[in-house]
Structure formats: structure tokens, C-alpha cells
BAMAR-316740 format. One record per residue (C-alpha): residue number from 1; residue in three letters; x, y, z. Coordinates in steps of 0.02 Angstrom, whole numbers. Example, Ala and Ser with C-alpha at 12.3 -4.5 7.8 and 13.67 -1.06 7.14 Angstrom:
! BAMAR-316740
- 1|Ala|615|-225|390
- 2|Ser|684|-53|357
END
This chain:
! BAMAR-316740
- 1|Met|-2|6|-8
- 2|Lys|139|119|45
- 3|Ala|247|72|-107
- 4|Leu|69|111|-211
- 5|Trp|39|261|-115
- 6|Val|227|318|-151
- 7|Arg|209|283|-336
- 8|Phe|47|387|-361
- 9|Ser|107|552|-272
- 10|Val|274|543|-392
- 11|Val|172|501|-556
- 12|Leu|52|636|-512
- 13|Ala|185|758|-491
- 14|Val|284|713|-638
- 15|Leu|118|741|-756
- 16|Ala|82|910|-647
- 17|Phe|264|960|-701
- 18|Ser|245|923|-897
- 19|Ala|75|1008|-881
- 20|Leu|151|1157|-805
- 21|Tyr|296|1167|-916
- 22|Phe|218|1146|-1078
- 23|Val|72|1244|-1032
- 24|Pro|129|1455|-1109
- 25|Gln|57|1549|-961
- 26|Thr|153|1451|-817
- 27|Gly|283|1361|-916
- 28|Trp|397|1527|-935
- 29|Ile|369|1558|-722
- 30|Leu|415|1369|-706
- 31|Arg|576|1388|-817
- 32|Thr|609|1548|-730
- 33|Gln|601|1505|-561
- 34|Leu|705|1369|-599
- 35|Arg|833|1459|-663
- 36|Met|826|1571|-507
- 37|Ile|867|1413|-404
- 38|Ala|1029|1402|-494
- 39|Ser|1062|1576|-556
- 40|Thr|1022|1760|-533
- 41|Leu|1112|1838|-659
- 42|Pro|959|1928|-741
- 43|Glu|888|2010|-595
- 44|Lys|1073|2057|-537
- 45|Ala|1084|2136|-719
- 46|Leu|915|2226|-718
- 47|Met|945|2331|-531
- 48|Leu|1134|2353|-593
- 49|Ser|1074|2423|-750
- 50|Leu|937|2537|-654
- 51|Gly|1085|2619|-547
- 52|Ile|1069|2518|-401
- 53|Glu|1220|2516|-294
- 54|Pro|1286|2356|-278
- 55|Glu|1331|2392|-80
- 56|Lys|1154|2414|-46
- 57|Val|1105|2243|-101
- 58|Gly|1247|2141|-41
- 59|Leu|1367|2141|-220
- 60|Ser|1546|2160|-207
- 61|Lys|1639|2277|-324
- 62|Glu|1707|2154|-433
- 63|Glu|1553|2054|-440
- 64|Ser|1466|2213|-487
- 65|Ala|1582|2271|-636
- 66|Arg|1582|2056|-687
- 67|Val|1400|2062|-707
- 68|Lys|1384|2249|-783
- 69|Ala|1524|2179|-916
- 70|Leu|1398|2042|-938
- 71|Thr|1260|2125|-964
- 72|Lys|1331|2235|-1082
- 73|Gln|1411|2090|-1193
- 74|Arg|1230|2006|-1183
- 75|Leu|1135|2160|-1231
- 76|Ser|1268|2210|-1356
- 77|Gln|1270|2043|-1448
- 78|Val|1082|2046|-1461
- 79|Ala|1073|2216|-1547
- 80|Glu|1222|2144|-1660
- 81|Arg|1091|2010|-1707
- 82|Phe|952|2120|-1764
- 83|Pro|1035|2293|-1839
- 84|Asp|887|2331|-1931
- 85|Asp|769|2317|-1806
- 86|Glu|753|2485|-1783
- 87|Arg|657|2448|-1583
- 88|Leu|791|2346|-1536
- 89|Gln|915|2466|-1576
- 90|Ile|845|2620|-1484
- 91|Ala|821|2507|-1343
- 92|Phe|997|2461|-1329
- 93|Val|1040|2651|-1321
- 94|Leu|920|2675|-1217
- 95|Ala|982|2518|-1100
- 96|Thr|1178|2547|-1117
- 97|Ser|1182|2749|-1105
- 98|Glu|1185|2882|-976
- 99|His|1054|3012|-974
- 100|Asp|1173|3148|-1020
- 101|Leu|1209|3042|-1193
- 102|Leu|1055|2986|-1246
- 103|Pro|1002|3125|-1379
- 104|Asp|1174|3109|-1464
- 105|Arg|1178|2928|-1436
- 106|Leu|982|2925|-1526
- 107|Arg|1039|3043|-1668
- 108|Asp|1185|2938|-1718
- 109|Leu|1051|2811|-1784
- 110|Leu|962|2938|-1895
- 111|Arg|1092|2877|-2039
- 112|Arg|1041|2699|-2031
- 113|Phe|837|2735|-1996
- 114|Pro|847|2925|-2068
- 115|Asn|634|2909|-2101
- 116|Ser|601|2818|-1928
- 117|Pro|442|2885|-1829
- 118|Met|483|2823|-1667
- 119|Leu|686|2866|-1680
- 120|His|639|3045|-1719
- 121|Ala|495|3041|-1582
- 122|Ala|637|2951|-1455
- 123|Ile|763|3118|-1496
- 124|Leu|627|3258|-1464
- 125|Arg|569|3156|-1296
- 126|Tyr|745|3131|-1230
- 127|Asp|809|3312|-1270
- 128|Cys|681|3390|-1135
- 129|Leu|775|3313|-1011
- 130|Lys|892|3430|-1015
- 131|Arg|911|3527|-1158
- 132|Ile|736|3601|-1206
- 133|His|654|3726|-1087
- 134|Leu|491|3818|-1086
- 135|Asp|487|3941|-957
- 136|Arg|399|4093|-1010
- 137|Lys|293|4233|-878
- 138|Glu|148|4179|-968
- 139|Arg|120|4011|-879
- 140|Tyr|137|4117|-716
- 141|Leu|42|4248|-747
- 142|Leu|-109|4142|-836
- 143|Ser|-110|4057|-635
- 144|Glu|-87|4231|-545
- 145|Ser|67|4157|-467
- 146|Pro|224|4235|-434
- 147|Val|354|4266|-586
- 148|Pro|537|4191|-552
- 149|Thr|656|4333|-576
- 150|Lys|762|4191|-684
- 151|Leu|676|4090|-800
- 152|Leu|759|3922|-893
- 153|Arg|808|3968|-1076
- 154|Ser|869|3837|-1178
- 155|Asp|1031|3877|-1303
- 156|Pro|951|3924|-1473
- 157|Arg|1065|3777|-1559
- 158|His|971|3647|-1459
- 159|Leu|818|3744|-1506
- 160|Val|847|3744|-1708
- 161|Ala|904|3552|-1684
- 162|Phe|738|3503|-1593
- 163|Glu|643|3604|-1737
- 164|Gly|722|3510|-1853
- 165|Ile|679|3353|-1786
- 166|Ala|522|3406|-1748
- 167|Ala|475|3466|-1928
- 168|Lys|550|3309|-1996
- 169|Gly|437|3199|-1911
- 170|Glu|311|3300|-1950
- 171|Arg|331|3259|-2138
- 172|Ile|372|3068|-2113
- 173|Asp|209|3036|-1990
- 174|Pro|92|3164|-2069
- 175|Asp|-95|3108|-1949
- 176|Asn|20|3119|-1777
- 177|Ala|7|3271|-1693
- 178|Phe|136|3238|-1559
- 179|Phe|270|3326|-1689
- 180|Pro|168|3483|-1721
- 181|Met|132|3498|-1547
- 182|Met|327|3465|-1486
- 183|Arg|372|3593|-1624
- 184|Ala|277|3729|-1547
- 185|Val|374|3697|-1390
- 186|Ala|518|3749|-1485
- 187|Leu|440|3900|-1571
- 188|Phe|359|3967|-1415
- 189|Ala|543|3933|-1326
- 190|Ala|617|4038|-1471
- 191|His|480|4189|-1457
- 192|Arg|394|4135|-1615
- 193|Asp|238|4125|-1548
- 194|Glu|123|4159|-1709
- 195|Glu|220|4017|-1788
- 196|Ala|174|3926|-1623
- 197|Leu|-21|3930|-1631
- 198|Gln|-10|3875|-1809
- 199|Ala|90|3721|-1772
- 200|Leu|-62|3699|-1616
- 201|Met|-189|3731|-1746
- 202|Arg|-106|3612|-1868
- 203|Ala|-93|3453|-1717
- 204|Ser|-272|3490|-1708
- 205|Arg|-347|3440|-1854
- 206|Lys|-219|3272|-1859
- 207|Ser|-326|3100|-1843
- 208|Arg|-222|3041|-1689
- 209|Trp|-75|3061|-1561
- 210|Asp|82|2943|-1520
- 211|Asp|244|2985|-1449
- 212|Tyr|304|2804|-1466
- 213|Ala|345|2771|-1281
- 214|Leu|239|2613|-1288
- 215|Asp|343|2554|-1432
- 216|Glu|513|2585|-1352
- 217|Phe|437|2467|-1216
- 218|Glu|409|2327|-1328
- 219|Gly|589|2353|-1393
- 220|Ile|683|2355|-1207
- 221|Lys|573|2205|-1157
- 222|Arg|602|2116|-1314
- 223|Leu|802|2163|-1297
- 224|Trp|803|2114|-1126
- 225|Glu|680|1936|-1155
- 226|Asp|799|1880|-1286
- 227|Ala|965|1926|-1178
- 228|Phe|916|1853|-1012
- 229|Gly|753|1759|-1033
- 230|Lys|566|1814|-1018
- 231|Pro|542|1953|-886
- 232|Asn|403|1905|-745
- 233|Gly|292|2056|-690
- 234|Leu|405|2147|-562
- 235|Gln|557|2146|-693
- 236|Lys|418|2239|-822
- 237|Ile|387|2364|-697
- 238|Ser|563|2403|-664
- 239|Leu|595|2381|-847
- 240|Ser|476|2506|-871
- 241|Ala|600|2642|-779
- 242|Phe|702|2639|-960
- 243|Ile|544|2741|-1023
- 244|Leu|579|2914|-967
- 245|Pro|423|3057|-1010
- 246|Pro|501|3223|-985
- 247|His|413|3297|-1143
- 248|Leu|257|3265|-1042
- 249|Ser|291|3381|-906
- 250|Val|349|3511|-1080
- 251|Met|202|3485|-1154
- 252|Arg|94|3564|-1025
- 253|Ala|184|3735|-1031
- 254|Pro|115|3772|-1242
- 255|Ala|-40|3756|-1159
- 256|Tyr|-14|3885|-1029
- 257|Ile|70|4016|-1157
- 258|Ala|-81|3966|-1302
- 259|Thr|-229|4000|-1148
- 260|Tyr|-134|4156|-1120
- 261|Lys|-119|4230|-1278
- 262|Ala|-298|4185|-1309
- 263|Met|-357|4260|-1153
- 264|Glu|-253|4442|-1211
- 265|Leu|-357|4416|-1382
- 266|Glu|-511|4399|-1294
- 267|Arg|-471|4558|-1185
- 268|Ser|-462|4641|-1350
- 269|Gly|-622|4598|-1421
- 270|Arg|-553|4460|-1527
- 271|Leu|-664|4335|-1436
- 272|Ser|-674|4204|-1590
- 273|Glu|-497|4199|-1615
- 274|Gly|-450|4187|-1433
- 275|Leu|-587|4033|-1444
- 276|Glu|-521|3951|-1584
- 277|Ile|-350|3942|-1486
- 278|Arg|-428|3881|-1334
- 279|Leu|-549|3718|-1472
- 280|Ala|-391|3676|-1530
- 281|Leu|-302|3641|-1363
- 282|Met|-461|3553|-1318
- 283|Arg|-453|3440|-1459
- 284|Cys|-251|3403|-1453
- 285|Gly|-298|3371|-1265
- 286|Arg|-436|3254|-1339
- 287|Leu|-317|3153|-1461
- 288|Met|-182|3123|-1326
- 289|Arg|-340|3065|-1212
- 290|Glu|-408|2944|-1342
- 291|Gln|-262|2873|-1387
- 292|Arg|-243|2691|-1254
- 293|Lys|-54|2667|-1295
- 294|Thr|26|2767|-1132
- 295|Thr|-83|2783|-979
- 296|Leu|29|2968|-919
- 297|Ala|8|3041|-1101
- 298|Arg|-183|3023|-1080
- 299|Thr|-182|3099|-909
- 300|Val|-87|3263|-978
- 301|Gly|-212|3262|-1125
- 302|Thr|-332|3287|-982
- 303|Ala|-238|3435|-890
- 304|Ile|-216|3507|-1078
- 305|Ala|-413|3517|-1097
- 306|His|-421|3605|-928
- 307|Ile|-283|3722|-952
- 308|Ala|-371|3792|-1119
- 309|Val|-535|3838|-992
- 310|Asn|-438|3953|-882
- 311|Arg|-501|4130|-855
- 312|Pro|-579|4169|-1003
- 313|Lys|-588|4370|-1051
- 314|Gly|-452|4369|-919
- 315|Glu|-584|4349|-770
- 316|Pro|-499|4294|-609
- 317|Leu|-482|4153|-545
- 318|Pro|-568|4070|-388
- 319|Pro|-474|4102|-237
- 320|Pro|-363|3941|-196
- 321|Pro|-446|3817|-76
- 322|Arg|-370|3784|93
- 323|Lys|-389|3615|83
- 324|Ala|-321|3496|-26
- 325|Glu|-478|3416|-49
- 326|Leu|-567|3558|-104
- 327|Ala|-464|3560|-243
- 328|Glu|-564|3472|-374
- 329|Ala|-723|3586|-329
- 330|Arg|-605|3739|-384
- 331|Gly|-574|3655|-538
- 332|Lys|-752|3617|-577
- 333|Gln|-798|3793|-538
- 334|Ile|-657|3855|-663
- 335|Gln|-738|3734|-783
- 336|Glu|-919|3796|-758
- 337|Arg|-870|3972|-779
- 338|Phe|-777|3923|-947
- 339|Val|-966|3852|-1011
- 340|Ser|-1057|3996|-930
- 341|Tyr|-949|4125|-1047
- 342|Leu|-963|4015|-1214
- 343|Arg|-1157|4025|-1172
- 344|Gln|-1160|4209|-1150
- 345|Ile|-1063|4226|-1316
- 346|Gly|-1189|4140|-1412
- 347|Gln|-1092|3966|-1437
- 348|Ala|-1219|3861|-1346
- 349|Glu|-1183|3704|-1455
- 350|Thr|-975|3723|-1424
- 351|Ala|-1017|3764|-1209
- 352|Lys|-1099|3575|-1259
- 353|Trp|-962|3484|-1332
- 354|Val|-852|3571|-1199
- 355|Gln|-940|3498|-1060
- 356|Glu|-941|3347|-1137
- 357|Glu|-737|3337|-1154
- 358|Leu|-730|3394|-986
- 359|Arg|-840|3246|-918
- 360|Ala|-748|3131|-1030
- 361|Gly|-595|3173|-932
- 362|Arg|-661|3163|-775
- 363|Gln|-708|2994|-819
- 364|Leu|-540|2927|-885
- 365|Arg|-469|2993|-712
- 366|Gln|-587|2866|-630
- 367|Glu|-568|2727|-755
- 368|Leu|-370|2760|-718
- 369|Ile|-422|2736|-529
- 370|Asp|-524|2591|-572
- 371|Lys|-410|2517|-658
- 372|Val|-253|2527|-527
- 373|Gln|-383|2434|-398
- 374|Arg|-412|2305|-474
- 375|Ser|-220|2255|-534
- 376|Pro|-141|2154|-401
- 377|Tyr|-35|2257|-266
- 378|Leu|125|2217|-308
- 379|Asp|152|2134|-123
- 380|Glu|22|2009|-203
- 381|Leu|132|1948|-321
- 382|Ala|288|1952|-249
- 383|Ser|232|1855|-111
- 384|Ala|163|1717|-248
- 385|Trp|333|1720|-334
- 386|Ala|417|1713|-152
- 387|Val|321|1557|-92
- 388|Asp|364|1475|-277
- 389|Leu|540|1498|-219
- 390|Met|534|1428|-65
- 391|Leu|420|1284|-114
- 392|Leu|547|1242|-275
- 393|Ser|699|1267|-117
- 394|Val|634|1135|-28
- 395|Ile|607|1016|-166
- 396|Ala|788|1043|-236
- 397|Ile|854|1006|-50
- 398|Leu|747|855|-30
- 399|Leu|770|780|-186
- 400|Ala|981|809|-162
- 401|Met|963|727|12
- 402|Trp|858|589|-74
- 403|Ser|1002|569|-218
- 404|Ile|1128|563|-92
- 405|Ala|1038|427|36
- 406|Gly|979|305|-125
- 407|Ile|1161|312|-178
- 408|Ser|1207|251|0
- 409|Val|1104|140|17
- 410|Gly|1115|57|-156
- 411|Val|1298|70|-117
- 412|Glu|1263|-39|24
- 413|Arg|1162|-148|-44
- 414|Leu|1285|-195|-196
- 415|Ala|1432|-219|-62
- 416|Met|1318|-318|70
- 417|Gly|1228|-425|-37
- 418|Gly|1079|-509|103
- 419|Lys|1218|-558|228
- 420|Gln|1175|-483|417
- 421|Ile|1254|-324|450
- 422|Ser|1360|-292|598
- 423|Glu|1406|-171|683
- 424|Pro|1579|-125|602
- 425|Glu|1488|-134|435
- 426|Gln|1375|2|500
- 427|Arg|1515|126|484
- 428|Pro|1501|174|312
- 429|Met|1308|200|341
- 430|Lys|1363|318|482
- 431|Phe|1471|412|332
- 432|Ala|1318|446|228
- 433|Ala|1229|502|361
- 434|Val|1376|641|366
- 435|Leu|1368|677|198
- 436|Leu|1190|692|193
- 437|Leu|1201|812|310
- 438|Ala|1332|887|219
- 439|Val|1223|900|74
- 440|Trp|1098|983|166
- 441|Leu|1196|1118|227
- 442|Ala|1287|1131|30
- 443|Ser|1125|1148|-27
- 444|Val|1054|1279|113
- 445|Val|1223|1375|67
- 446|Trp|1208|1386|-113
- 447|Leu|1045|1441|-119
- 448|Trp|1112|1570|-1
- 449|Lys|1226|1630|-129
- 450|Val|1128|1609|-266
- 451|Gly|984|1723|-156
- 452|Ala|831|1689|-277
- 453|Ile|734|1774|-146
- 454|Lys|835|1915|-108
- 455|Trp|844|1970|-282
- 456|Leu|650|1941|-307
- 457|Trp|628|2073|-150
- 458|Val|763|2173|-231
- 459|Thr|656|2184|-381
- 460|Tyr|497|2206|-281
- 461|Asp|583|2383|-190
- 462|Ala|616|2450|-368
- 463|Ala|455|2409|-444
- 464|Met|360|2480|-321
- 465|Ala|475|2637|-310
- 466|Ile|436|2669|-507
- 467|Ser|249|2624|-499
- 468|Ser|111|2677|-441
- 469|Leu|9|2532|-395
- 470|Ser|41|2510|-224
- 471|Glu|37|2629|-74
- 472|Lys|129|2498|50
- 473|Thr|288|2482|86
- 474|Thr|419|2339|121
- 475|Leu|453|2288|293
- 476|Leu|586|2221|297
- 477|Pro|750|2221|196
- 478|Pro|786|2108|54
- 479|Pro|929|2016|150
- 480|Leu|851|1995|298
- 481|Thr|692|1930|202
- 482|Gln|772|1789|109
- 483|Ala|856|1753|294
- 484|Ile|693|1752|348
- 485|Leu|627|1647|226
- 486|Leu|774|1541|176
- 487|Asn|793|1471|366
- 488|Leu|626|1408|367
- 489|Val|673|1315|211
- 490|Ala|824|1249|292
- 491|Met|727|1226|468
- 492|Gly|595|1125|404
- 493|Thr|692|999|284
- 494|Leu|820|966|428
- 495|Ala|685|927|544
- 496|Phe|599|824|408
- 497|Ala|745|717|400
- 498|Val|777|719|590
- 499|Val|589|662|607
- 500|Val|596|537|489
- 501|Gly|758|476|552
- 502|Ile|681|475|746
- 503|Leu|527|384|675
- 504|Val|627|231|567
- 505|Ser|747|233|730
- 506|Arg|601|169|840
- 507|Lys|620|-13|756
- 508|Gly|773|-40|826
- 509|Val|902|34|681
- 510|Ala|1033|151|724
- 511|Phe|996|323|714
- 512|Ser|1132|334|582
- 513|Arg|1053|211|455
- 514|Ala|864|265|512
- 515|Leu|929|445|452
- 516|Val|969|370|287
- 517|Gln|834|249|246
- 518|Gly|706|379|321
- 519|Val|764|495|193
- 520|Trp|782|372|53
- 521|Gln|583|318|82
- 522|Trp|512|481|128
- 523|Ala|618|612|46
- 524|Leu|543|568|-137
- 525|Pro|357|565|-103
- 526|Met|359|726|18
- 527|Ala|453|817|-136
- 528|Ala|310|753|-261
- 529|Met|161|816|-127
- 530|Ile|262|974|-100
- 531|Phe|276|997|-275
- 532|Leu|101|975|-297
- 533|Leu|76|1114|-175
- 534|Tyr|193|1220|-287
- 535|Ala|91|1188|-456
- 536|Val|-68|1235|-353
- 537|Asn|36|1406|-315
- 538|Leu|101|1427|-502
- 539|Val|-64|1439|-558
- 540|Ile|-108|1567|-441
- 541|Thr|56|1677|-503
- 542|Ala|3|1642|-665
- 543|Ile|-160|1712|-651
- 544|Trp|-81|1876|-546
- 545|Glu|47|1892|-696
- 546|Gly|-94|1874|-815
- 547|Arg|-183|2043|-719
- 548|Leu|-32|2143|-705
- 549|Tyr|-61|2323|-754
- 550|Ile|76|2435|-811
- 551|Pro|86|2598|-838
- 552|Ile|181|2678|-963
END
């Protein structure tokens, strides 16, 4: 009966392993976790690439340098295999360049991809990191804020180069509002206001808005997957840190300046011209809001529409709220004033359209809040992975001990045959017991050195810092978390060996022999049963992975 139960549990575990391995949704997770038990190079490579200080995660300078060199080598090999893939080439530049060098290294790619809208968009976006500033007094005057004594200015050479890239992007991607909106940034910064307003008008008549940030993210994921294997959810969120959105903060500035220009026109009695500018801004914001690729851009599009309704004919803003929770009510008051203004000047139909646009912006905000709430908290996803790794660690130790015990029992049976075993002849079994404990200790040390659980938690910390999906914070630092969880694994497997040894020794067998025989008899079925628990939790992990929402 016992032999039948052992066979049944092992066969069931083998079938579960086969099913999990070959089903796409679980197979990649299983393969990744098996790899993490043996090596955590991809986790180390990603964290170091993101700028995590080696000493904070327990890496020596020598190991850190080795990992960085190997990372660059692998990423370079992928880039060299696909020289004509613009996504991968841009991703390689993003993953291997300092921020200050990004614009120039991206421009170097123009020789190979002269007509790539994605590359032109990337250059414009990363120029906004440090080279392009749009800081004018109109921005402060519109919001009735004090004007700083010193405003940021861009190098005229950078503005010329920036406008040239934006103009080329508009020619090669004529339906995309992104390029004329970015061109307006350069024109306003150069105080070429009429040309900037014309660029915004052109943008408002386009059919779509796309900054190609999602394409960059897909390129980064593919680059990393080709180099290190498929990333898990925590790593995907961490990889999104390579995709920077500096252009989105810059893009609000033209809305402030253009709205101020509209207000000045209205003050001088040119109401239709002022309204035309405001509605053009709202149409630009709508294009940004309705694209489904990047969440941050959708929220900025909503913000641009809200900026456009400020201070019709220069009327004062409502007083700032004393409490933060009243800010939304103030925003609605500003919007209602603009709608009333439209009705007063005989634009009832336009007022209805504006109301619908503003209502759509509020609905988007609620939609994004709901989407985040339906997505798993990062600690739940990390916990699912941690449980998987703990169970796999237990299984690995049990199988290692079972192998040594089985070899020891097999060798003794071959040597002794069927004759009675005397006390002197038990010594090899005592040696086998010592060897068994040595294998247990070596397995624990190996798991500690590889640090699958620690690096999972390091990635979790990075993902939490990057993402707004969770408001929770890590309770314990990654090394301490690993110490606690791995200690549970170590003590659990050692307790198992001792317990089965005691149970077998009750039959009058010496404890050293009982320890080896007990592990030989029970470690495999125990590992099989634990694998079935692992299989259940792996399915849960796959469900969390499938539901994960990554805001870009």
C-alpha cells in the first residue's frame, strides 16, 4: 500500500510538472523559477542597469563590475543580431547610455533609420530631459502666480536642432499630432509665437497622437528577453524605468502660453480668435486622451483641456482652497465659468461639446483609478513568487538529500548482498549520514549565495519605487527577508530528516542508518507532495501575472 501511494504521488507530480511546463501561461514562470534556483544573473543585471548601488544589495565591486560587463555583452550581442530592427536598436541605446548622452546616441541612429517616426519621437522626448526648456512668464501670469526673477532658457542651437527633428517627424508621420505639438514647444521657446500657434492648430486637425513610448517599452522588453529570458511582472515594471517621459511635463507649457494668448485676444475683443486657440488646445488634449497606448499621456491630455478653459476674457481665478480635498471643486468651478462664458457669447453648441470633453476627462481619471484597483498589489505578486521559490527550494534540498541517501543505500546493498550487517559494517552508513547532512548544508549555502528570494525582493523594492500600483512599503530589507524565509526552508528540511530518522530508528535501527533510510524512503514522495502544492500556487502566480497593469 505504501509503495503504491509513493508511486502515485510521484507520477502525479511528474504529470503536473509536464502540464505546467508546456502550458505557455505557466511554462515560462516554471522555467524562470528553476533558473533562479541556479542563477540570479538576470535579476542582478537589471537592478545594476537601473542604477542600484551594489553595496546596498550585497554585491562586491568585483562582482558588480563582472555583472555589468556581462550585461553589456549580452545586450550588444542581441543588438548585433538584429541591426535593422529599429525598436531593438533604440532599446539598446536606452539601456546602455547615460541620460546626458541619450540625445546624441539616438541621433547617431538617424544614419541607419532616417525616416523612422519612432526614432524622431525618441530624440524629441529625450531632448526634453535637459536641453529643452519652456519657461515663460505667461505660464505664471495665467495661473496668477508670482513670476520668477530668473526663467530657464534653452540654448538656441538646441532649439534649432529640436525644431528640425519635429518638422521632419511631421513630414514622415503626417497624421500624428505629437510632432507639431513638440514643434510648438521649440517655437514658443524661441518666442516665435505666431508660428507656434499655427503648429498647435495643425496638431488639432490630426487624426491621432502617438509619442511611441509604448513601442520603446516593447523594444526594451524584447531586448531584455532575448538577452536574459522572459521578465516577470516585477521586472517589467522595473524595465519601464528605462522609458522616461520628460516631454509630458514640457508639453503642458504650450497650453499655458497659448491659453494666455487666447485670454489677451479676448480682452481686446477678438473673442472668436481666442476661442479658436482654446478649442484647438482641447482637440489636442482629446487626441492625447483617446490614444490607448500610454497612461501618463492620457492624463496630460486631460490636463491640457483643463488648462484651456482658464480665465475667459481674463476673469480672475477662484481663490485657492485652504484644504487639498477642495481642489477638485475649484477645478469644476473654473470649468463651469468657461461653459457659462460660451453661452453668453452665443456658443451654446460649443458649450455642450466642451462639457462633454471635460466630463470625458473626469471619467478617464476614474477609469484609471479603477484599473489600478483591479490590478494586483505588487506585494501580492511578489508574495506569490516568494512562495513558489520557497517551495522549489524545499523540493531541491529534498531531492539532493534523497539522491545521496539512495546512492548510499544502493552502494551498501551491492557491497553487503543479503547477509547480516554487523556493527563494524554500519560505519559506511554513518559516513553516509554525515554526507547527507553535508549535502543539506551545502544546498542551503548555495541557495543563500544564489539569493533567489533576496533578488526577488530587491526587484520588488525597485518596482514599488517606480510604480504607483501600491501604496505599501516593504516591511523588511531584502537580505533580512531572505534570511528569514531561507531559514524556514533550511529548518523545515532538516526537521523532516530528523523526524523520519527518529521514526525509522524506533524499529531498533541505529540512528545514522535510520536517518539515511528514512530520507531514502520519504524524501521523494514528500518532494512530490510539495510540488503539487507548488503547482497550485504557480497557477495563482500565473493569474496575477496575467492581470498585472503596467502604466507607461
